[in-house]
C-alpha positions as CSV (number, residue, x, y, z in Angstrom):
1,X,23.0,-4.7,-10.8
2,X,20.8,-2.0,-9.9
3,X,18.5,-1.7,-6.6
4,X,15.0,-3.3,-6.7
5,X,12.2,-1.0,-6.8
6,X,9.7,-1.5,-3.8
7,X,6.7,-0.2,-2.5
8,X,4.8,0.0,1.1
9,X,1.5,1.3,0.3
10,X,-0.9,2.5,2.9
11,X,-4.1,0.9,1.5
12,X,-6.6,2.8,3.5
13,X,-5.2,6.3,2.7
14,X,-5.2,5.6,-1.2
15,X,-8.7,3.8,-1.1
16,X,-9.2,7.4,0.8
17,X,-8.0,9.9,-1.6
18,X,-10.7,9.6,-3.9
19,X,-14.4,10.1,-2.8
20,X,-16.0,7.6,-5.1
21,X,-18.2,5.9,-2.5
22,X,-15.6,3.7,-1.1
23,X,-17.1,3.7,2.5
24,X,-20.3,2.2,1.2
25,X,-18.7,-1.1,0.6
26,X,-15.1,-0.9,2.4
27,X,-14.2,-4.7,1.7
28,X,-14.9,-4.1,-2.1
29,X,-12.4,-1.0,-1.9
30,X,-10.0,-3.2,-0.5
31,X,-10.3,-6.0,-3.0
32,X,-10.6,-3.5,-5.8
33,X,-7.4,-1.7,-4.7
34,X,-5.6,-4.9,-4.3
35,X,-6.3,-6.3,-7.6
36,X,-5.1,-2.7,-9.4
37,X,-1.8,-3.0,-7.2
38,X,-1.4,-6.5,-8.1
39,X,-2.0,-5.6,-12.0
40,X,0.4,-2.6,-11.8
41,X,3.0,-4.5,-10.0
42,X,3.0,-7.2,-12.6
43,X,3.2,-5.0,-15.4
44,X,6.0,-2.7,-13.8
45,X,7.6,-5.3,-12.4
46,X,8.2,-3.7,-9.0
47,X,8.0,-5.4,-5.4
48,X,4.8,-4.1,-3.6
49,X,3.2,-4.5,0.0
50,X,0.1,-2.9,0.6
51,X,-1.0,-2.6,4.3
52,X,-4.5,-2.1,5.2
53,X,-6.1,-1.0,8.7
54,X,-8.3,-3.8,10.4
55,X,-9.1,-7.1,9.2
56,X,-8.9,-8.7,5.7
57,X,-12.1,-9.2,4.0
58,X,-13.5,-13.0,3.9
59,X,-13.3,-13.1,-0.1
60,X,-9.7,-11.7,-0.3
61,X,-8.2,-15.0,-0.4
62,X,-10.3,-15.8,-3.4
63,X,-8.6,-13.2,-5.4
64,X,-5.2,-13.9,-7.5
65,X,-2.6,-11.2,-6.4
66,X,0.3,-12.6,-8.0
67,X,3.2,-11.6,-6.0
68,X,1.4,-8.8,-4.2
69,X,1.9,-9.1,-0.5
70,X,-1.0,-7.9,1.6
71,X,-1.1,-7.4,5.5
72,X,-3.5,-6.0,7.7
73,X,-3.0,-4.3,11.3
74,X,-5.6,-6.2,13.0
75,X,-9.0,-5.5,14.6
76,X,-9.1,-2.0,15.8
77,X,-5.5,-1.2,14.7
78,X,-4.0,1.4,12.3
79,X,-1.7,0.3,9.5
80,X,0.7,3.2,10.4
81,X,2.8,1.3,12.9
82,X,3.0,-1.6,10.6
83,X,4.2,0.4,8.0
84,X,6.9,1.9,10.4
85,X,7.6,-1.2,11.8
86,X,8.6,-2.8,8.7
87,X,10.5,0.2,7.0
88,X,12.6,0.1,10.3
89,X,13.4,-3.6,10.2
90,X,14.1,-3.8,6.3
91,X,18.1,-4.1,5.7
92,X,17.8,-1.8,2.8
93,X,14.9,0.8,3.8
94,X,16.3,3.4,1.5
95,X,15.2,1.4,-1.4
96,X,11.7,1.6,-0.3
97,X,8.9,4.1,-1.6
98,X,6.2,4.4,1.2
99,X,3.0,5.8,-0.4
100,X,0.8,7.9,1.8
101,X,-0.6,11.4,2.1
102,X,-0.6,11.0,6.0
103,X,2.2,13.8,7.2
104,X,2.8,12.2,10.7
105,X,3.6,8.8,9.1
106,X,5.6,10.2,6.3
107,X,7.7,11.7,9.1
108,X,7.8,8.4,11.0
109,X,9.1,6.5,7.7
110,X,11.5,9.2,6.6
111,X,13.0,9.0,10.3
112,X,13.5,5.1,9.8
113,X,15.0,5.7,6.6
114,X,12.6,5.1,4.0
115,X,13.8,6.2,0.5
116,X,11.0,8.4,-0.5
117,X,7.5,9.1,0.3
118,X,4.7,9.7,-2.6
119,X,1.3,11.2,-1.9
120,X,-1.4,8.7,-2.2
121,X,-3.5,10.9,-5.0
122,X,-0.2,11.2,-7.2
123,X,0.4,7.3,-6.5
124,X,-3.5,6.8,-7.6
125,X,-3.2,8.5,-10.9
126,X,0.1,6.4,-11.5
127,X,-2.0,3.0,-10.8
128,X,-5.2,3.9,-12.6
129,X,-4.6,2.5,-15.9
130,X,-4.1,-0.7,-14.2
131,X,-7.8,-0.4,-12.4
132,X,-9.7,-2.1,-14.9
């Protein structure tokens, strides 16, 4: 049996990869990305966790995200440390693809054993068909 394909997504980095006005409604952008990722994850049958900076929007709990795991770094905190921590404690970090265009974060997760790092723009194009 092969390895399960798993993704650890830097949520704010993916949101910020496209200047589509997300900054006018950050909570809405967080929910939209979570919905896209949930649809992509289900269609592609992959494991996925998205980690965001700060705290969750109040209405995120109302959204059916299937098996998508969402995590938040907490008020005033960036997701980077949480992403590195998750890679570092994973029993099979080589099976994780981290999605970020943040170079320092990419270096840190590679050092922690992540299997691959994919840029946010490239990944965004991959999930776009599921963002309806």
